[in-house]
C-alpha positions as CSV (number, residue, x, y, z in Angstrom):
1,M,-25.1,-23.4,1.5
2,T,-23.4,-22.6,4.9
3,L,-20.9,-19.8,5.2
4,S,-17.6,-20.5,7.6
5,I,-17.4,-17.5,10.4
6,A,-13.9,-16.8,8.5
7,E,-16.1,-15.9,5.6
8,K,-18.6,-14.6,7.5
9,I,-15.8,-12.1,8.8
10,R,-14.3,-11.4,5.3
11,I,-18.1,-10.5,3.9
12,I,-18.4,-7.9,6.7
13,L,-14.8,-6.8,6.6
14,K,-15.4,-5.8,2.6
15,R,-18.8,-3.8,3.8
16,Q,-16.9,-2.3,6.0
17,N,-13.8,-1.0,3.9
18,M,-11.6,-2.7,6.0
19,T,-8.8,-5.4,5.2
20,V,-7.6,-8.3,7.8
21,S,-4.9,-6.5,8.5
22,D,-6.8,-3.4,10.0
23,L,-8.6,-5.8,12.2
24,A,-5.3,-7.7,13.4
25,K,-4.2,-4.5,14.0
26,T,-7.7,-3.2,16.1
27,M,-7.1,-6.9,18.1
28,K,-3.7,-6.3,18.9
29,Q,-2.2,-9.1,16.8
30,S,0.1,-10.0,13.8
31,R,-2.0,-9.8,10.4
32,Q,-0.3,-13.2,10.0
33,N,-1.7,-14.8,13.2
34,L,-5.1,-13.6,12.4
35,S,-5.0,-14.5,8.4
36,N,-3.7,-18.6,10.4
37,K,-7.1,-18.4,12.2
38,M,-8.8,-17.1,9.2
39,S,-7.6,-19.8,6.6
40,R,-8.9,-22.6,9.7
41,S,-11.8,-20.5,10.6
42,N,-10.7,-21.1,14.2
43,F,-12.5,-18.6,16.4
44,T,-13.4,-19.1,20.1
45,E,-16.7,-17.7,20.7
46,Q,-14.7,-14.5,22.9
47,E,-13.1,-13.6,19.4
48,A,-16.1,-13.8,17.4
49,A,-17.7,-11.3,20.1
50,E,-14.7,-9.5,19.8
51,I,-14.6,-9.3,16.3
52,A,-18.0,-8.4,16.3
53,K,-17.9,-5.4,18.4
54,I,-14.7,-3.7,16.5
55,L,-16.9,-4.5,13.2
56,G,-19.6,-2.9,14.9
57,C,-21.7,-6.2,14.8
58,K,-23.5,-8.0,17.4
59,F,-22.4,-11.9,17.4
60,E,-24.9,-14.3,18.5
61,S,-24.1,-18.2,19.3
62,I,-27.0,-19.7,20.7
63,F,-28.2,-23.4,21.0
64,V,-32.3,-24.3,20.7
65,L,-33.5,-27.0,22.4
66,K,-36.6,-29.2,21.2
67,N,-38.4,-27.1,23.7
68,G,-37.8,-23.7,22.4
69,D,-35.1,-23.3,25.0
70,K,-32.2,-21.1,24.2
71,I,-28.6,-21.8,25.8
């Protein structure tokens, strides 16, 4: 079972005792805008990294080639 980015964010929010509204406020955007992104799980790598930083996490997004190279 693979979790979407939004599902992962919700889990971390719960563990951090934060709400989507709290996160949106910290990101200086409306709760509605962030909720819409969460419902579509539509985040750029930059947004995911920003959310991770706010939540005290590290976001990693890599491709691993067959030879082991990471991009």
